[in-house]
C-alpha positions, 0 to 999 in steps of 0.5 A, a space after each residue: 341580683 340575678 335570681 329575680 326573687 321578689 322582695 319588699 322594702 324595709 322601713 329603716 330607722 329614719 322612717 324610709 322604706 329602703 330596697 336591699 341593694 349593694 348601695 344601701 348596705 354601703 350607705 348603712 356602713 357609711 352612716 355607722 362610721 361615727 359609732 364604730 369603736 376603735 377596736 372595729 367591733 361593730 354591727 351595721 344592722 339598723 344603721 342611722 341614715 335615710 339611705 341605709 338598708 336596716 337589715 345590713 350585716 358585715 364580715 370581719 376578722 378577729 386577728 391577734 396583735 402578735 402573729 408568728 413569723 411563718 404565716 403572720 405576714 401572709 395574714 396581714 397581706 391578705 387582709 390588706 388585699 381584701 380591703 384594697 384591691 379585693 374591693 374591685 370584686 365585691 359587686 360581682 360577688 354580691 358584696 357591698 364595698 367598704 366605705 373609704 373611711 372604714 378602709 383607713 381605720 382598718 389599715 391603722 389596725 393592721 399597722 398595729 399587728 406585730 409579725 414574728 416578735 
């Protein structure tokens, strides 16, 4: 990160002291995959795994399963862009990339959205 703020390592669930980084947050998301429910409501705070940063968080969207025809497809298209093409911008914006397995699960949820019905 570009601001040169000093910070300490944090002890994770596995007993390892981990530095906050984009990689250690992605590691926390990866290690949490088996515990993420089908509805994708989850937290990656205090995730298992020796490389997981324990103070990790995530951003997620709550979306109706039925969306109006006038704007619904734009919502679905935007969310697909975020989890696919938008991932190329994460590092420059100081966000961790989503694990591929989580992207696949999010795609399945987006497939369930009905637009204009």
